[in-house]
C-alpha positions as CSV (number, residue, x, y, z in Angstrom):
1,M,49.1,57.5,52.0
2,I,47.9,59.9,48.4
3,R,45.9,62.9,49.5
4,I,44.4,64.3,46.1
5,A,42.1,67.1,46.5
6,V,39.8,67.7,44.1
7,T,38.9,71.6,43.1
8,G,36.7,74.1,41.4
9,D,34.1,76.2,40.9
10,I,30.6,76.1,41.9
11,G,28.4,73.5,40.0
12,S,32.4,72.2,38.3
13,G,30.9,68.7,39.1
14,K,34.0,68.1,41.7
15,S,31.8,66.1,44.0
16,Y,31.1,63.5,40.3
17,I,35.0,63.0,39.6
18,A,35.8,62.6,43.2
19,R,33.6,59.3,43.3
20,L,34.8,58.2,40.2
21,F,38.6,57.8,41.0
22,G,37.3,54.5,42.8
23,Y,38.8,55.6,46.2
24,P,37.4,56.7,49.6
25,V,36.2,60.5,49.2
26,F,35.6,62.6,52.0
27,N,32.8,65.7,50.9
28,A,33.2,68.1,52.9
29,D,29.7,69.4,51.9
30,L,27.9,66.4,52.5
31,E,29.8,66.4,56.3
32,V,28.4,70.2,56.8
33,S,24.6,69.0,56.2
34,K,25.4,65.9,58.1
35,L,26.4,68.3,61.0
36,Y,23.9,70.6,60.4
37,K,20.7,67.4,61.0
38,K,23.0,65.5,63.7
39,S,25.0,68.1,65.2
40,K,23.4,69.7,68.4
41,K,26.8,71.0,69.4
42,C,27.2,72.5,66.2
43,Y,23.1,74.4,66.2
44,F,23.8,75.6,70.4
45,K,27.1,77.6,68.4
46,L,24.9,78.7,65.3
47,K,21.7,80.1,68.0
48,K,24.2,81.8,69.9
49,E,26.1,83.8,66.9
50,L,22.6,83.7,64.7
51,P,19.7,84.5,67.1
52,N,17.4,86.1,64.9
53,Y,17.4,83.5,62.5
54,I,18.2,79.6,64.0
55,F,15.1,78.4,65.5
56,S,15.2,74.9,65.8
57,F,16.6,71.3,65.3
58,P,17.7,70.5,63.2
59,I,19.2,73.2,61.4
60,K,17.8,74.2,58.8
61,K,19.1,75.2,54.8
62,K,16.4,78.0,54.5
63,E,17.5,79.5,57.7
64,L,21.1,79.6,57.1
65,S,20.9,81.3,53.9
66,K,18.2,84.1,55.6
67,A,21.3,84.4,58.0
68,I,23.4,84.7,54.5
69,I,21.8,87.1,52.7
70,S,20.8,90.1,55.2
71,E,24.4,90.9,56.6
72,E,27.9,89.0,54.7
73,K,29.4,88.4,58.4
74,N,27.0,85.8,59.0
75,L,29.1,83.8,56.6
76,K,31.9,84.2,58.2
77,K,30.4,83.2,61.3
78,I,28.9,79.8,59.8
79,I,32.2,79.3,58.8
80,N,33.9,79.8,62.1
81,I,32.5,77.4,63.4
82,V,31.3,74.8,60.6
83,H,35.0,74.8,59.9
84,P,36.5,73.2,62.8
85,E,34.2,70.7,63.3
86,I,34.5,69.8,59.2
87,R,39.0,69.6,60.3
88,K,37.9,66.9,62.9
89,K,35.9,65.3,60.9
90,M,38.6,65.1,57.5
91,T,41.4,63.7,60.2
92,N,38.6,60.7,61.1
93,F,38.1,60.2,57.7
94,E,42.3,59.8,56.8
95,K,42.9,57.8,60.4
96,K,40.4,55.6,59.2
97,N,41.8,54.8,56.0
98,N,45.3,55.1,56.2
99,K,45.8,52.1,54.8
100,R,44.9,52.8,51.9
101,K,46.8,53.8,48.5
102,I,45.2,56.9,47.9
103,I,41.5,59.4,49.2
104,I,40.3,62.0,47.8
105,L,39.4,65.1,49.0
106,D,36.1,66.8,48.2
107,I,36.8,70.5,50.0
108,P,35.7,73.2,48.0
109,L,38.3,76.2,50.0
110,L,40.4,73.5,51.2
111,I,44.0,75.9,49.7
112,E,41.7,78.7,51.0
113,N,41.6,77.4,54.1
114,K,45.0,76.0,53.9
115,I,44.4,72.5,54.3
116,N,46.0,71.1,51.6
117,K,49.8,69.6,52.5
118,K,53.0,70.4,50.4
119,K,52.6,66.9,48.5
120,D,49.1,67.4,47.8
121,I,47.6,66.1,44.2
122,I,45.7,69.2,43.5
123,V,42.8,68.6,40.6
124,F,41.4,71.4,38.9
125,V,37.9,70.9,37.2
126,D,37.7,72.7,34.3
127,A,33.7,73.5,32.8
128,T,32.2,76.5,30.9
129,K,30.2,78.6,32.6
130,K,27.2,78.1,30.5
131,E,27.4,73.8,31.4
132,I,27.8,75.3,35.2
133,S,25.0,77.5,35.3
134,K,22.7,75.5,33.1
135,R,23.9,72.7,35.7
136,L,23.4,75.8,39.2
137,K,19.9,76.7,37.7
138,K,18.7,72.7,38.2
139,R,19.5,72.8,41.9
140,V,16.9,72.4,44.6
141,N,18.3,75.2,46.7
142,F,19.2,77.8,44.4
143,N,20.3,80.4,44.8
144,L,22.4,83.4,42.7
145,K,22.6,85.7,45.9
146,I,24.0,82.6,48.0
147,V,27.0,81.4,45.3
148,K,28.2,85.0,44.6
149,K,28.5,85.4,48.8
150,L,30.3,81.7,48.8
151,K,31.8,82.5,45.9
152,K,33.9,85.9,47.7
153,F,35.6,83.8,50.1
154,Q,36.8,81.6,47.2
155,L,40.5,82.3,45.7
156,P,39.9,83.7,42.0
157,L,39.5,80.4,39.6
158,E,42.6,81.6,37.4
159,L,44.7,81.1,40.5
160,K,43.6,77.9,41.7
161,K,44.3,76.6,38.5
162,K,48.3,77.5,38.8
163,K,48.3,76.0,41.8
164,S,46.5,73.3,40.4
165,D,49.2,69.7,39.3
166,F,46.3,68.6,36.6
167,I,43.4,69.9,35.0
168,I,40.6,67.8,34.7
169,K,38.2,69.2,31.4
170,N,34.3,68.9,32.2
171,N,32.3,68.8,29.7
172,F,29.5,66.8,31.3
173,N,30.1,63.8,29.0
174,N,30.1,60.9,31.1
175,N,31.9,58.8,28.8
176,S,34.4,61.5,28.1
177,V,35.3,62.3,31.4
178,K,35.4,59.2,33.4
179,K,38.2,58.1,30.1
180,N,39.7,61.9,31.5
181,V,39.5,60.4,35.0
182,K,41.3,57.0,34.3
183,V,44.3,58.9,32.6
184,L,44.7,60.5,35.6
185,K,44.6,57.6,37.9
186,N,47.4,55.9,36.2
187,K,49.8,58.2,35.6
188,I,49.7,59.0,39.7
189,L,49.7,55.7,40.6
190,S,52.9,55.2,37.6
191,N,54.7,58.2,40.3
192,A,53.3,56.9,43.1
193,R,56.2,57.5,44.9
194,S,56.8,60.7,44.7
195,Y,53.7,61.9,46.1
196,T,54.2,59.4,48.9
């Protein structure tokens, strides 16, 4: 099984590109949202760590945002509770899809949390700051303070680029992006043996 890990800046279009490959995608952000909505275990742990911010189940993003903006260490507390749960979900996802030729990992802090494996194919999604900023402002829960705090946990983009095997330019033009992904997918499939 080949693992393709999609990485890049916040708002660069990683999830969209991950879906374009046409293989099962593990979307960490989506899994985190599900945890907040469905996991009582996660709720009780967060409530214990952040009693002044977490009040009810399901966990509200607004409450988490307040906690993150108030104190930097709160983000670390959230990460320490949420990430082990996401790792478990990722392991289950891999087991479920172990007969598939390729799986896609859409995990924002993949490299930072050393979740990547030696043979993973790392694809960096490259987009201009102007385009990213335009997209982020359209998001319903966009909060620049939160974005800045999250970025502190990420490696510098240039370093991520260096650690990547491939770079996909995302100009947010659907046709050209689809074409870029198709070319890359064919390149990976033609060298499949060296990635397994």
